[in-house]
PAZAPA-4460 file (N, C-alpha, C; in steps of 0.05 Angstrom, whole numbers, plus 32768, in hexadecimal, padded with zeros to 4 digits):
% residues 81
    n_x    n_y    n_z   ca_x   ca_y   ca_z    c_x    c_y    c_z   seq   type   mol
   7EF7   7F54   80D9   7EE6   7F58   80C2   7EF6   7F61   80AA     1      M     A
   7EF1   7F54   8093   7F01   7F5A   807B   7EF8   7F74   806E     2      S     A
   7F0B   7F81   8061   7F06   7F9A   8053   7F0F   7F96   8036     3      K     A
   7F02   7FA4   8024   7F0B   7FA5   8008   7F18   7FC0   8004     4      L     A
   7F31   7FBF   7FFD   7F42   7FD7   7FFA   7F4C   7FD8   7FDE     5      I     A
   7F4A   7FEF   7FD1   7F56   7FF3   7FB7   7F73   7FFD   7FBC     6      E     A
   7F87   7FEE   7FB1   7FA3   7FF4   7FB6   7FAF   7FFC   7F9B     7      V     A
   7FBD   8013   7F9B   7FCB   801C   7F83   7FE9   801B   7F89     8      S     A
   7FF8   8013   7F74   8015   8010   7F76   8023   8023   7F63     9      Y     A
   803B   802D   7F6B   804A   803F   7F5A   8067   8034   7F58    10      F     A
   8074   803A   7F41   8090   8034   7F3C   8097   8017   7F42    11      A     A
   80AA   8012   7F53   80B4   7FF7   7F58   809E   7FE5   7F63    12      V     A
   808B   7FF1   7F73   8075   7FE1   7F7D   8064   7FD6   7F66    13      F     A
   805F   7FE7   7F53   804F   7FE0   7F3C   805C   7FC9   7F2C    14      R     A
   8077   7FCC   7F29   8086   7FB7   7F1B   8084   7F9C   7F2A    15      E     A
   8088   7F9D   7F44   8088   7F84   7F54   806C   7F77   7F54    16      K     A
   8057   7F88   7F57   803C   7F7E   7F58   8032   7F75   7F3D    17      A     A
   803E   7F80   7F28   8036   7F7A   7F0D   801B   7F87   7F04    18      G     A
   8014   7F9C   7F12   7FFB   7FAB   7F0C   7FFC   7FC6   7F19    19      R     A
   7FEB   7FD8   7F10   7FE9   7FF3   7F1B   7FD9   7FF3   7F35    20      D     A
   7FC4   7FE2   7F36   7FB3   7FE2   7F4D   7FA4   7FC7   7F4F    21      S     A
   7F98   7FC3   7F66   7F89   7FAB   7F6A   7F76   7FAF   7F82    22      E     A
   7F61   7F9F   7F83   7F50   7F9F   7F9A   7F5B   7F89   7FAD    23      T     A
   7F5E   7F90   7FC6   7F6B   7F7E   7FD9   7F58   7F79   7FF0    24      F     A
   7F53   7F60   7FF6   7F42   7F59   800D   7F55   7F55   8025    25      K     A
   7F50   7F64   803A   7F62   7F63   8051   7F54   7F66   806C    26      T     A
   7F61   7F5C   8080   7F58   7F61   809C   7F6A   7F75   80AA    27      K     A
   7F7D   7F80   809B   7F90   7F94   80A6   7F81   7FAC   80B1    28      S     A
   7F8C   7FB7   80C6   7F7F   7FCE   80D4   7F8C   7FE8   80CB    29      E     A
   7FA7   7FE7   80C6   7FB5   8000   80BF   7FC3   7FFC   80A4    30      T     A
   7FCC   8013   8099   7FDB   8011   807F   7FF5   8001   8082    31      V     A
   8001   8002   809A   801A   7FF3   809E   8013   7FD5   809D    32      L     A
   7FFE   7FCD   80AA   7FF6   7FB0   80A9   7FF0   7FA8   808D    33      D     A
   7FE2   7FB9   807D   7FDC   7FB3   8061   7FF6   7FB1   8051    34      L     A
   8008   7FC4   8055   8022   7FC4   8047   8031   7FAA   804C    35      F     A
   8032   7FA1   8065   8040   7F88   806C   8032   7F70   805F    36      N     A
   8018   7F70   805E   8009   7F5B   8051   800F   7F5A   8033    37      E     A
   800E   7F71   8026   8013   7F72   8009   8030   7F6D   8003    38      I     A
   8042   7F75   8015   805E   7F71   8011   8064   7F53   800E    39      K     A
   8057   7F42   801E   805A   7F25   801D   804E   7F1B   8002    40      K     A
   8037   7F25   7FFB   8029   7F1C   7FE3   8039   7F21   7FC9    41      T     A
   8045   7F3A   7FC7   8052   7F42   7FAF   8071   7F43   7FB1    42      H     A
   807C   7F3C   7FC8   8099   7F3C   7FCB   80A6   7F57   7FCB    43      G     A
   8098   7F6B   7FD5   80A5   7F86   7FD7   80BC   7F84   7FEA    44      F     A
   80D3   7F91   7FE3   80E9   7F90   7FF6   80F2   7FAC   7FFF    45      D     A
   80E2   7FC0   7FF8   80E8   7FDB   8001   80E0   7FDD   801F    46      E     A
   80F2   7FE9   802F   80EA   7FED   804B   80D3   8002   804D    47      P     A
   80C0   7FFC   805D   80A8   800D   8060   80B0   802A   8068    48      Q     A
   80C5   802C   8078   80CD   8047   8082   80D7   805A   806C    49      G     A
   80DD   804F   8054   80E7   805F   803E   80D0   8066   802B    50      H     A
   80B8   805C   8030   80A2   805F   801E   808D   8072   8028    51      C     A
   807B   807A   8017   8065   808C   801E   804B   807D   8019    52      K     A
   8036   8084   8027   801C   8078   8024   8006   808D   8025    53      V     A
   7FF1   8088   8016   7FDA   809A   8016   7FC0   808A   8018    54      A     A
   7FAD   8095   8025   7F92   808A   8025   7F80   809E   8018    55      I     A
   7F71   8096   8004   7F5F   80A7   7FF5   7F6C   80C2   7FED    56      N     A
   7F84   80BF   7FE3   7F94   80D6   7FD8   7FA0   80E9   7FED    57      N     A
   7F9E   80E2   8007   7FAA   80F2   801C   7FC1   80E3   8028    58      D     A
   7FDA   80EF   8028   7FF0   80E2   8035   7FEA   80DE   8053    59      L     A
   7FF1   80C7   805D   7FEB   80C0   8079   8004   80B3   8085    60      V     A
   8003   80B0   80A0   8018   80A2   80AE   8012   8084   80AD    61      Q     A
   8026   8074   80B2   8023   8057   80B0   8010   804A   80C4    62      W     A
   8008   8059   80D9   7FF5   804E   80EC   7FD8   8056   80E6    63      D     A
   7FD4   8062   80CF   7FB9   806B   80C7   7FA7   8052   80C3    64      A     A
   7F8F   8054   80CD   7F7B   803E   80CA   7F70   803E   80AE    65      K     A
   7F6A   8025   80A4   7F5D   8023   808A   7F41   8018   808E    66      I     A
   7F2F   8021   807D   7F13   801A   807E   7F0B   800C   8064    67      E     A
   7EF6   7FFC   8065   7EEC   7FEF   804E   7EE6   8004   8038    68      D     A
   7EEF   7FFF   8020   7EEB   8011   800A   7F01   8026   8006    69      G     A
   7F14   8028   8018   7F2A   803C   8014   7F3B   8035   7FFC    70      D     A
   7F47   804A   7FF1   7F5B   8047   7FDC   7F76   804E   7FE9    71      K     A
   7F88   803A   7FE8   7FA3   803D   7FF5   7FB7   803E   7FDE    72      V     A
   7FCA   8052   7FE0   7FDF   8055   7FCC   7FFA   8052   7FD9    73      L     A
   800B   8041   7FCE   8026   803C   7FD9   803A   8048   7FC5    74      F     A
   804C   8059   7FD0   8061   8066   7FC1   807C   805D   7FCB    75      F     A
   808D   8052   7FBA   80A8   804A   7FC3   80B9   8063   7FC5    76      P     A
   80D2   8060   7FD0   80E4   8077   7FD1   80E9   8082   7FB5    77      P     A
   80EB   809B   7FB3   80F1   80A8   7F99   810C   80B6   7F9B    78      V     A
   811C   80B0   7F88   8136   80BE   7F87   8136   80D2   7F70    79      S     A
   8144   80E7   7F74   8145   80FB   7F5F   8161   8106   7F5D    80      G     A
   8164   8118   7F4A   817F   8123   7F48   817F   813B   7F37    81      G     A
***
């Protein structure tokens, strides 16, 4: 069953996607599945293991389930100094 998910992008993900956010129709069950699906769509090349993900503003693990209407946020690695 398809879900409508609001996806927000930050930093390099925003640049690659060409937008801050979008509504994404998916059959993905987890945020990892969704990330892999979007990675193909927008050509993300960051390894998932270096990134963070949140559902409805709560940081979650990559095996977290997504539900219809969720807001998923993808954060690339951040370097500082």
